[in-house]
C-alpha positions in Angstrom: 0.1 0.2 -0.3 2.9 2.4 0.9 4.6 1.8 -2.4 1.0 1.9 -4.0 0.4 5.5 -3.1 4.1 6.8 -3.4 3.9 5.6 -7.1 0.6 7.0 -7.5 1.1 10.1 -6.0 4.0 10.7 -8.3 2.6 9.8 -11.5 -0.6 12.0 -10.8 2.1 14.7 -11.9 3.0 13.1 -14.6 -0.4 12.5 -15.9 -0.9 16.2 -15.7 2.1 17.6 -17.4 2.4 14.7 -20.1 -1.3 15.5 -22.8 -0.2 19.6 -22.2 2.9 19.3 -24.0 2.0 19.4 -27.9 0.0 22.3 -26.5 2.9 23.9 -24.9 4.8 23.4 -27.7 2.5 24.9 -30.4 2.5 28.3 -28.1 6.4 28.3 -28.3 6.3 28.0 -32.1 8.2 24.6 -32.1 8.4 22.8 -35.1 7.2 19.1 -35.6 11.0 17.3 -34.7 11.4 20.0 -31.8 7.9 18.7 -30.2 8.7 15.1 -31.1 12.4 16.0 -29.3 10.7 17.1 -26.2 8.2 14.2 -26.0 10.8 11.8 -26.3 13.7 13.2 -24.0 11.6 11.9 -20.8 11.9 8.6 -21.9 15.3 8.8 -23.8 16.8 9.7 -20.1 14.3 6.5 -18.7 16.1 4.4 -21.3 19.9 5.6 -20.4 19.3 5.6 -16.6 16.8 2.6 -15.7 19.4 0.3 -15.5 22.0 3.2 -13.6 19.0 3.5 -10.7 18.7 -0.4 -10.8 22.2 -1.2 -9.6 22.3 1.5 -7.5 19.4 0.2 -5.7 20.8 -3.4 -5.4 23.7 -1.8 -3.8 22.8 0.6 -1.2 18.5 0.0 -0.7 15.8 0.8 -2.2 14.6 3.0 -0.2 17.5 5.9 -0.9 16.8 5.5 -4.6 13.4 6.2 -4.6 13.4 9.3 -2.5 16.1 10.5 -4.4 13.5 10.1 -7.6 10.6 11.5 -5.8 12.8 14.8 -4.5 14.2 15.0 -8.2 10.8 15.1 -9.6 9.3 17.8 -6.9 12.3 20.3 -7.7 12.2 19.6 -12.1 8.4 20.0 -12.4 8.3 23.1 -10.2 11.2 24.2 -12.6 9.1 23.1 -15.7 6.2 25.2 -14.0 8.4 28.1 -14.2 9.7 27.7 -17.4 6.1 28.1 -18.7 6.2 30.8 -16.4 8.6 32.5 -18.7 8.0 31.2 -21.7 11.6 29.5 -22.0 11.3 26.4 -24.3 15.2 25.3 -23.5 14.4 25.1 -20.4 11.5 23.3 -20.6 13.5 21.1 -22.5 15.9 20.9 -19.5 13.2 20.5 -17.3 12.1 17.2 -19.2 15.4 15.9 -19.3 16.0 16.3 -15.6 12.1 15.1 -14.2 13.0 11.9 -16.7 16.3 11.2 -14.9 14.7 11.1 -11.8 11.4 9.3 -13.2 13.8 6.3 -14.5 13.4 5.3 -10.7 10.1 2.9 -11.7 12.2 0.1 -11.8 13.3 0.5 -8.4 9.9 0.6 -7.0 9.1 -2.8 -9.1 12.0 -4.2 -7.5 10.6 -3.0 -4.2 7.5 -5.3 -4.9 9.7 -8.1 -5.7 11.6 -8.0 -2.6 8.2 -7.9 -0.8 6.4 -10.7 -2.5 7.2 -14.3 -2.8 7.6 -15.9 -6.3 3.9 -17.2 -7.1 2.1 -13.6 -5.7 4.9 -11.6 -7.8 2.5 -11.2 -10.8 -0.2 -9.6 -8.5 2.6 -7.6 -7.1 3.8 -5.9 -10.1 -0.2 -5.2 -11.1 -0.7 -2.9 -8.1 2.5 -0.6 -9.9 0.2 -0.9 -13.1 -2.7 0.2 -11.3 -0.8 3.3 -9.5 -0.1 4.0 -13.3 -4.0 3.9 -14.3 -5.3 5.4 -11.5 -2.4 8.7 -11.8 -3.4 8.7 -15.7 -6.8 9.2 -14.9 -7.0 11.7 -12.0 -3.6 13.5 -13.8 -5.7 14.5 -16.9 -8.4 15.5 -15.4 -6.6 17.6 -12.6 -5.0 19.3 -16.0 -7.6 19.8 -18.0 -8.9 22.8 -15.4 -5.9 25.2 -16.9 -6.3 24.4 -20.8 -8.5 26.4 -22.4 -10.1 25.4 -26.3 -9.9 29.3 -27.4 -6.7 29.9 -29.5 -3.9 31.3 -28.7 -4.5 30.7 -25.0 -1.4 31.3 -23.2 -0.3 28.1 -21.0 -0.6 28.4 -17.6 2.2 27.1 -15.3 0.2 25.9 -12.3 0.6 22.1 -13.7 3.8 22.1 -13.1 3.4 23.9 -9.9 1.0 21.2 -9.2 2.9 18.1 -10.5 6.0 19.4 -8.3 3.9 19.9 -5.1 2.2 16.3 -5.4 5.8 14.9 -5.8 6.8 16.7 -3.1 3.8 15.0 -0.9 5.0 11.8 -2.4 8.9 12.5 -1.2 7.2 13.4 2.7 4.7 10.1 2.8 7.5 7.9 1.6 10.4 9.5 3.9 8.3 9.1 6.8 5.9 5.8 5.8 8.3 4.0 3.2 10.7 0.9 4.8 13.5 -0.9 3.2 12.8 -4.0 1.5 16.0 -5.1 0.3 17.4 -8.0 2.8 20.8 -8.2 3.8 21.2 -11.6 2.1 20.0 -10.4 -1.2 23.3 -8.2 -1.8 25.7 -9.3 -3.8 29.0 -11.0 -3.0 30.8 -9.2 -5.3 30.9 -5.2 -4.6 31.0 -4.4 -8.6 28.9 -1.2 -9.7 28.0 -3.0 -13.1 28.1 -6.2 -12.5 28.3 -7.8 -16.0 29.1 -11.5 -15.4 25.9 -12.4 -13.5 23.8 -9.7 -15.9 25.5 -11.7 -18.7 24.2 -15.2 -17.1 21.3 -13.7 -16.6 20.6 -12.9 -20.2 21.8 -16.0 -21.7 18.6 -17.4 -20.4 16.9 -17.9 -23.6 13.5 -17.3 -22.2 15.0 -14.2 -20.3 16.1 -12.6 -24.0 12.4 -13.5 -25.4 10.7 -11.8 -22.2 13.0 -8.5 -23.1 12.2 -8.2 -26.9 8.4 -9.2 -26.4 8.6 -6.3 -23.8 9.9 -4.0 -26.1 7.5 -4.8 -28.8 4.5 -4.8 -26.9 5.3 -1.6 -25.4 6.3 -0.2 -29.4 2.8 -1.1 -30.6 1.1 0.7 -27.8 3.6 3.9 -27.5 2.6 3.9 -31.6 -1.1 4.3 -30.7 -0.8 5.9 -27.6 1.2 8.8 -29.1 -1.0 9.2 -32.2 -4.6 8.9 -30.5 -4.7 13.0 -29.7 -4.3 13.3 -33.3 -7.0 10.9 -34.2 -9.5 12.5 -32.4 -8.8 15.8 -33.7 -9.0 14.7 -37.3 -11.6 15.0 -39.7 -14.7 13.1 -39.0 -13.6 12.9 -34.9 -13.3 16.6 -34.2 -12.5 16.3 -30.4 -11.8 19.2 -28.3 -8.5 20.0 -26.3 -10.5 19.6 -23.3 -12.1 16.5 -24.5 -8.7 14.9 -25.2 -7.8 14.8 -21.5 -11.1 13.1 -21.0 -10.2 10.4 -23.3 -6.8 10.0 -21.7 -8.4 10.2 -18.1 -10.6 6.9 -19.9 -7.8 5.1 -20.8 -6.3 5.5 -17.4 -9.4 4.4 -16.0 -9.6 1.6 -17.9 -6.2 0.8 -17.1 -6.0 1.0 -13.5 -9.3 -1.2 -13.4 -8.2 -3.8 -15.2 -4.8 -3.9 -13.7 -6.1 -3.7 -10.4 -9.2 -5.9 -10.3 -8.9 -8.4 -13.6 -5.0 -9.3 -13.8 -4.6 -9.3 -10.3 -7.8 -12.0 -9.9 -7.0 -13.8 -13.0 -3.3 -14.5 -12.8 -3.4 -16.9 -9.9 -5.6 -18.9 -12.3 -3.8 -18.9 -16.0 -0.6 -18.2 -14.7 1.5 -15.4 -15.9 2.8 -16.9 -19.1 -0.9 -17.1 -20.4 -1.8 -14.0 -19.2 0.5 -12.7 -22.0 -1.0 -14.5 -24.9 -4.3 -13.2 -24.0 -3.3 -9.9 -23.5 -1.3 -10.2 -26.9 -4.5 -10.9 -28.4 -6.6 -8.8 -27.1 -4.0 -5.7 -27.7 -4.1 -7.2 -31.6 -8.2 -7.1 -31.6 -7.7 -3.6 -30.0 -5.9 -1.5 -32.1 -7.0 -3.8 -35.1 -10.8 -2.3 -34.2 -9.2 1.0 -33.5 -7.9 1.2 -37.2 -10.9 0.1 -38.2 -13.0 2.9 -36.4 -10.3 5.7 -38.3 -11.5 4.1 -41.4 -15.2 4.8 -40.9 -14.5 7.8 -38.2 -16.5 6.2 -36.1 -16.6 7.8 -32.6 -18.7 5.0 -30.9 -16.4 2.4 -32.7 -13.6 3.9 -31.0 -14.2 4.3 -27.6 -15.9 0.9 -27.6 -12.0 -0.6 -29.0 -10.1 1.6 -26.7 -10.6 -0.8 -23.9 -9.8 -3.9 -25.4 -6.2 -2.3 -26.3 -5.7 -0.7 -23.0 -6.8 -4.1 -21.5 -4.4 -6.3 -23.5 -1.6 -4.1 -22.6 -3.0 -4.3 -18.6 -2.5 -7.9 -19.0 1.0 -7.9 -20.4 2.8 -5.6 -18.4 3.0 -7.1 -15.0 2.7 -10.8 -16.1 6.3 -9.9 -18.0 7.7 -8.0 -14.7 6.6 -10.8 -13.1 8.6 -13.4 -15.3 11.6 -11.4 -15.4 12.0 -11.0 -11.7 11.2 -14.6 -11.4 14.2 -15.6 -13.6 16.9 -13.2 -12.4 19.0 -13.9 -9.4 17.8 -12.1 -6.6 21.3 -10.2 -6.2 20.9 -8.6 -9.5 17.0 -7.9 -9.8 16.9 -4.6 -9.4 19.3 -4.4 -12.2 17.3 -6.8 -14.7 14.1 -4.8 -14.2 16.0 -1.8 -15.0 17.1 -3.6 -18.3 13.6 -4.4 -18.7 12.2 -0.4 -18.0 14.9 0.8 -20.7 13.4 -1.4 -23.3 10.3 -0.2 -22.7 11.4 3.3 -22.6 13.6 2.8 -25.7 10.1 1.4 -27.3 8.7 4.9 -26.4 11.2 6.6 -28.2 11.0 5.0 -31.3 6.9 4.1 -31.1 6.1 7.7 -31.3 8.2 8.6 -34.3 6.8 5.5 -36.4 3.3 6.1 -35.7 3.4 9.9 -36.2 5.2 8.8 -39.6 2.8 6.6 -40.6 0.1 9.1 -39.5 0.0 11.5 -42.5 -0.2 8.1 -44.9 -3.9 8.2 -46.0 -7.2 10.3 -45.1 -8.3 8.1 -42.6 -5.2 7.9 -40.5 -5.8 3.9 -39.2 -2.6 2.6 -40.7 -0.4 3.0 -37.5 -3.3 1.2 -35.7 -3.4 -2.1 -38.3 0.5 -1.6 -38.0 0.1 -2.1 -34.8 -2.2 -5.2 -34.9 0.0 -7.0 -37.0 3.3 -6.2 -34.8 1.0 -7.4 -31.9 0.7 -10.6 -34.0 4.2 -10.9 -33.5 4.1 -10.9 -29.8 1.8 -13.7 -29.8 3.7 -16.1 -31.6 6.5 -15.1 -28.7 4.0 -15.6 -25.9 3.7 -19.2 -27.2 7.5 -19.5 -27.5 7.3 -18.6 -23.7 4.6 -21.3 -23.1 6.9 -23.6 -24.3 10.0 -22.6 -22.6 7.8 -22.4 -19.2 
């Protein structure tokens, strides 16, 4: 519960800021390339720093690393608010880069869950992190909608950055008081190396571990491809959702994600197991993304709103199951490091997915190609998940 509340409060801030970035960049007359780089900067830093934080948490403990990350988020979200107030795009860039470094401690939160749960309960534990993400993405955009106007030329408010900083500060204070250390003394590696290459190489030589990381990367790539173009789709001809409506769409996605991981996945995992949950999630996500592409072709808002939950529930089934499998198949001494590698794979996918999705979005008049492509990519994940079942 403590780690759930800590991640949830911090993710509220992230959920407030993320949907506003395209609007801010538009106000500051940033080019499409600049906007893409701004959107990717946070994930790029997570790609680079997740393994580092994971290794550090294996060495000094989970609690201090999580506290450092929360403190950094509080500072740099506040800097984001100040950069908005003075209309400085370079400072906004700097704040997003620094916030990405601070926010790369999510792998440490996952390692905390792994430390605190027995192997047969690991998937349910990882679903707690997913539920915190989902609820944060539900209420964050709802809070952010208070500071967006549909009127053209409106000056962005610095309030979202300040509120996000205050929420991260609250999470830091809560964690400082209530969060215990989860790393056991007998889990510390015997060799005092900053980067235990031999242990890491040994884990990666396990065929199923490589398969897990590749599966996680492809699934996240497909989801990022869909997620990064959703706002453009709903504002295109035939849908014409307003900026405020788009915040509600993000909240809708977050609500489905939190309900799926907080209730459905936690109850289904003990029944069918992590490996078959990956297969179910892959099939659902492929079907949902194909339906989104079809709704774009038909320009049907009702069909879009009906297919979104299918894709989101599929992704909700995938992520905690894959994380649990990585944790269970890693040595205890490098658990944080391996989860950091997985988080980096996810961050790399979140860098490449938006680039691919936005390039494909320009093809055709109905803009359904990114989603049909994503459905095809998820077909590959279905095949990989069957490979995991055979190697289980």
